[in-house]
VOROSE-15752 format. One record per residue (C-alpha): residue number from 1; x, y, z; chain; residue in one letter. Coordinates in steps of 0.1 Angstrom, whole numbers. Example, Ala and Ser with C-alpha at 12.3 -4.5 7.8 and 13.67 -1.06 7.14 Angstrom:
<r resi="1" xx="123" yy="-45" zz="78" chain="A" resn="a"/>
<r resi="2" xx="137" yy="-11" zz="71" chain="A" resn="s"/>
***
This chain:
<r resi="1" xx="394" yy="-240" zz="-323" chain="A" resn="m"/>
<r resi="2" xx="358" yy="-241" zz="-333" chain="A" resn="k"/>
<r resi="3" xx="351" yy="-268" zz="-307" chain="A" resn="k"/>
<r resi="4" xx="369" yy="-248" zz="-281" chain="A" resn="m"/>
<r resi="5" xx="347" yy="-217" zz="-289" chain="A" resn="f"/>
<r resi="6" xx="315" yy="-237" zz="-287" chain="A" resn="m"/>
<r resi="7" xx="325" yy="-252" zz="-254" chain="A" resn="l"/>
<r resi="8" xx="334" yy="-218" zz="-240" chain="A" resn="l"/>
<r resi="9" xx="300" yy="-204" zz="-253" chain="A" resn="l"/>
<r resi="10" xx="281" yy="-233" zz="-238" chain="A" resn="l"/>
<r resi="11" xx="299" yy="-229" zz="-204" chain="A" resn="t"/>
<r resi="12" xx="290" yy="-192" zz="-203" chain="A" resn="i"/>
<r resi="13" xx="254" yy="-198" zz="-211" chain="A" resn="l"/>
<r resi="14" xx="251" yy="-225" zz="-185" chain="A" resn="l"/>
<r resi="15" xx="268" yy="-204" zz="-159" chain="A" resn="y"/>
<r resi="16" xx="246" yy="-174" zz="-166" chain="A" resn="n"/>
<r resi="17" xx="215" yy="-195" zz="-164" chain="A" resn="g"/>
<r resi="18" xx="225" yy="-207" zz="-129" chain="A" resn="d"/>
<r resi="19" xx="229" yy="-170" zz="-118" chain="A" resn="l"/>
<r resi="20" xx="195" yy="-161" zz="-132" chain="A" resn="v"/>
<r resi="21" xx="177" yy="-190" zz="-116" chain="A" resn="s"/>
<r resi="22" xx="195" yy="-183" zz="-83" chain="A" resn="a"/>
<r resi="23" xx="181" yy="-148" zz="-81" chain="A" resn="k"/>
<r resi="24" xx="149" yy="-144" zz="-61" chain="A" resn="t"/>
<r resi="25" xx="125" yy="-121" zz="-77" chain="A" resn="e"/>
<r resi="26" xx="102" yy="-100" zz="-54" chain="A" resn="e"/>
<r resi="27" xx="67" yy="-97" zz="-68" chain="A" resn="k"/>
<r resi="28" xx="40" yy="-73" zz="-57" chain="A" resn="s"/>
<r resi="29" xx="7" yy="-89" zz="-52" chain="A" resn="e"/>
<r resi="30" xx="-23" yy="-73" zz="-68" chain="A" resn="k"/>
<r resi="31" xx="-53" yy="-69" zz="-45" chain="A" resn="v"/>
<r resi="32" xx="-85" yy="-74" zz="-64" chain="A" resn="d"/>
<r resi="33" xx="-111" yy="-47" zz="-60" chain="A" resn="g"/>
<r resi="34" xx="-124" yy="-14" zz="-74" chain="A" resn="y"/>
<r resi="35" xx="-106" yy="17" zz="-62" chain="A" resn="f"/>
<r resi="36" xx="-112" yy="53" zz="-70" chain="A" resn="t"/>
<r resi="37" xx="-94" yy="86" zz="-68" chain="A" resn="a"/>
<r resi="38" xx="-112" yy="92" zz="-35" chain="A" resn="e"/>
<r resi="39" xx="-96" yy="60" zz="-21" chain="A" resn="d"/>
<r resi="40" xx="-61" yy="74" zz="-30" chain="A" resn="i"/>
<r resi="41" xx="-69" yy="107" zz="-14" chain="A" resn="l"/>
<r resi="42" xx="-84" yy="91" zz="17" chain="A" resn="f"/>
<r resi="43" xx="-53" yy="69" zz="22" chain="A" resn="s"/>
<r resi="44" xx="-31" yy="101" zz="21" chain="A" resn="i"/>
<r resi="45" xx="-52" yy="122" zz="45" chain="A" resn="i"/>
<r resi="46" xx="-66" yy="95" zz="68" chain="A" resn="e"/>
<r resi="47" xx="-40" yy="98" zz="96" chain="A" resn="p"/>
<r resi="48" xx="-45" yy="136" zz="99" chain="A" resn="k"/>
<r resi="49" xx="-83" yy="132" zz="95" chain="A" resn="l"/>
<r resi="50" xx="-84" yy="107" zz="124" chain="A" resn="i"/>
<r resi="51" xx="-65" yy="132" zz="146" chain="A" resn="r"/>
<r resi="52" xx="-89" yy="160" zz="137" chain="A" resn="i"/>
<r resi="53" xx="-120" yy="139" zz="146" chain="A" resn="v"/>
<r resi="54" xx="-104" yy="128" zz="179" chain="A" resn="h"/>
<r resi="55" xx="-97" yy="164" zz="187" chain="A" resn="n"/>
<r resi="56" xx="-133" yy="174" zz="179" chain="A" resn="q"/>
<r resi="57" xx="-148" yy="148" zz="201" chain="A" resn="y"/>
<r resi="58" xx="-120" yy="147" zz="228" chain="A" resn="d"/>
<r resi="59" xx="-119" yy="109" zz="226" chain="A" resn="k"/>
<r resi="60" xx="-111" yy="81" zz="202" chain="A" resn="d"/>
<r resi="61" xx="-137" yy="76" zz="175" chain="A" resn="m"/>
<r resi="62" xx="-141" yy="53" zz="145" chain="A" resn="i"/>
<r resi="63" xx="-135" yy="74" zz="114" chain="A" resn="v"/>
<r resi="64" xx="-146" yy="64" zz="80" chain="A" resn="n"/>
<r resi="65" xx="-143" yy="89" zz="51" chain="A" resn="p"/>
<r resi="66" xx="-173" yy="83" zz="29" chain="A" resn="v"/>
<r resi="67" xx="-173" yy="109" zz="0" chain="A" resn="k"/>
<r resi="68" xx="-156" yy="139" zz="-14" chain="A" resn="v"/>
<r resi="69" xx="-184" yy="165" zz="-16" chain="A" resn="e"/>
<r resi="70" xx="-164" yy="193" zz="-32" chain="A" resn="d"/>
<r resi="71" xx="-129" yy="203" zz="-43" chain="A" resn="v"/>
<r resi="72" xx="-118" yy="238" zz="-50" chain="A" resn="a"/>
<r resi="73" xx="-85" yy="253" zz="-59" chain="A" resn="m"/>
<r resi="74" xx="-79" yy="284" zz="-38" chain="A" resn="m"/>
<r resi="75" xx="-54" yy="313" zz="-44" chain="A" resn="q"/>
<r resi="76" xx="-44" yy="342" zz="-23" chain="A" resn="k"/>
<r resi="77" xx="-22" yy="371" zz="-33" chain="A" resn="q"/>
<r resi="78" xx="7" yy="373" zz="-10" chain="A" resn="i"/>
<r resi="79" xx="23" yy="403" zz="-27" chain="A" resn="e"/>
<r resi="80" xx="21" yy="420" zz="-61" chain="A" resn="k"/>
<r resi="81" xx="25" yy="393" zz="-87" chain="A" resn="g"/>
<r resi="82" xx="29" yy="365" zz="-62" chain="A" resn="k"/>
<r resi="83" xx="2" yy="340" zz="-52" chain="A" resn="y"/>
<r resi="84" xx="-1" yy="311" zz="-28" chain="A" resn="n"/>
<r resi="85" xx="-23" yy="282" zz="-39" chain="A" resn="g"/>
<r resi="86" xx="-39" yy="252" zz="-21" chain="A" resn="w"/>
<r resi="87" xx="-68" yy="229" zz="-24" chain="A" resn="f"/>
<r resi="88" xx="-99" yy="230" zz="-2" chain="A" resn="e"/>
<r resi="89" xx="-116" yy="197" zz="1" chain="A" resn="v"/>
<r resi="90" xx="-151" yy="191" zz="16" chain="A" resn="k"/>
<r resi="91" xx="-156" yy="155" zz="29" chain="A" resn="l"/>
<r resi="92" xx="-184" yy="135" zz="44" chain="A" resn="s"/>
<r resi="93" xx="-171" yy="114" zz="72" chain="A" resn="v"/>
<r resi="94" xx="-189" yy="87" zz="91" chain="A" resn="l"/>
<r resi="95" xx="-179" yy="90" zz="128" chain="A" resn="v"/>
<r resi="96" xx="-189" yy="68" zz="157" chain="A" resn="g"/>
<r resi="97" xx="-180" yy="52" zz="190" chain="A" resn="e"/>
<r resi="98" xx="-172" yy="14" zz="189" chain="A" resn="p"/>
<r resi="99" xx="-205" yy="5" zz="207" chain="A" resn="d"/>
<r resi="100" xx="-225" yy="37" zz="201" chain="A" resn="g"/>
<r resi="101" xx="-242" yy="59" zz="176" chain="A" resn="e"/>
<r resi="102" xx="-227" yy="71" zz="144" chain="A" resn="t"/>
<r resi="103" xx="-228" yy="106" zz="129" chain="A" resn="n"/>
<r resi="104" xx="-222" yy="118" zz="94" chain="A" resn="m"/>
<r resi="105" xx="-199" yy="148" zz="99" chain="A" resn="d"/>
<r resi="106" xx="-187" yy="173" zz="73" chain="A" resn="t"/>
<r resi="107" xx="-150" yy="183" zz="73" chain="A" resn="v"/>
<r resi="108" xx="-134" yy="210" zz="52" chain="A" resn="i"/>
<r resi="109" xx="-97" yy="206" zz="48" chain="A" resn="l"/>
<r resi="110" xx="-70" yy="228" zz="33" chain="A" resn="e"/>
<r resi="111" xx="-44" yy="206" zz="15" chain="A" resn="i"/>
<r resi="112" xx="-12" yy="225" zz="6" chain="A" resn="d"/>
<r resi="113" xx="19" yy="213" zz="-11" chain="A" resn="a"/>
<r resi="114" xx="49" yy="231" zz="-26" chain="A" resn="p"/>
<r resi="115" xx="37" yy="225" zz="-61" chain="A" resn="n"/>
<r resi="116" xx="0" yy="234" zz="-58" chain="A" resn="i"/>
<r resi="117" xx="-10" yy="265" zz="-78" chain="A" resn="g"/>
<r resi="118" xx="2" yy="300" zz="-71" chain="A" resn="g"/>
<r resi="119" xx="35" yy="313" zz="-85" chain="A" resn="t"/>
<r resi="120" xx="58" yy="288" zz="-68" chain="A" resn="a"/>
<r resi="121" xx="81" yy="270" zz="-92" chain="A" resn="p"/>
<r resi="122" xx="72" yy="234" zz="-100" chain="A" resn="r"/>
<r resi="123" xx="92" yy="208" zz="-82" chain="A" resn="l"/>
<r resi="124" xx="114" yy="186" zz="-103" chain="A" resn="e"/>
<r resi="125" xx="116" yy="158" zz="-77" chain="A" resn="k"/>
<r resi="126" xx="98" yy="124" zz="-77" chain="A" resn="d"/>
<r resi="127" xx="92" yy="123" zz="-40" chain="A" resn="g"/>
<r resi="128" xx="60" yy="135" zz="-24" chain="A" resn="v"/>
<r resi="129" xx="68" yy="156" zz="7" chain="A" resn="s"/>
<r resi="130" xx="58" yy="189" zz="22" chain="A" resn="g"/>
<r resi="131" xx="21" yy="182" zz="21" chain="A" resn="i"/>
<r resi="132" xx="3" yy="201" zz="48" chain="A" resn="e"/>
<r resi="133" xx="-33" yy="193" zz="58" chain="A" resn="i"/>
<r resi="134" xx="-52" yy="218" zz="80" chain="A" resn="k"/>
<r resi="135" xx="-87" yy="219" zz="93" chain="A" resn="l"/>
<r resi="136" xx="-108" yy="248" zz="79" chain="A" resn="v"/>
<r resi="137" xx="-142" yy="239" zz="93" chain="A" resn="k"/>
<r resi="138" xx="-158" yy="210" zz="111" chain="A" resn="y"/>
<r resi="139" xx="-196" yy="204" zz="112" chain="A" resn="y"/>
<r resi="140" xx="-209" yy="177" zz="135" chain="A" resn="k"/>
<r resi="141" xx="-239" yy="158" zz="121" chain="A" resn="g"/>
<r resi="142" xx="-267" yy="139" zz="139" chain="A" resn="n"/>
***
């Protein structure tokens, strides 16, 4: 009986080992480098920022966000006791034509999401959605 139990245990262990080794494990590859909070912000807003720059120049331009100059949380009363909140972000953006001159432009964006400031209830979801990015002001540099 003891031998039978040992044989059954050995068979189970060998069988489970084959299953574990047969699984392919997907690994994420870490990219070496130094990244900042600005880099995260730029990656989120870059598609909208490119469209804004293209609209300002009426042509395709190379767009490279350089620096966040200022961030402010804004609030506006929409009715008594109720407020709407958003972030206003001022960016320096290097803009240029592929074979031409470059300019350092300044862009002020309004970034709004359902869980930013105001009196809106906090979201209890993990997903990031409903983020709106609007142009407030655009200053062309020389």
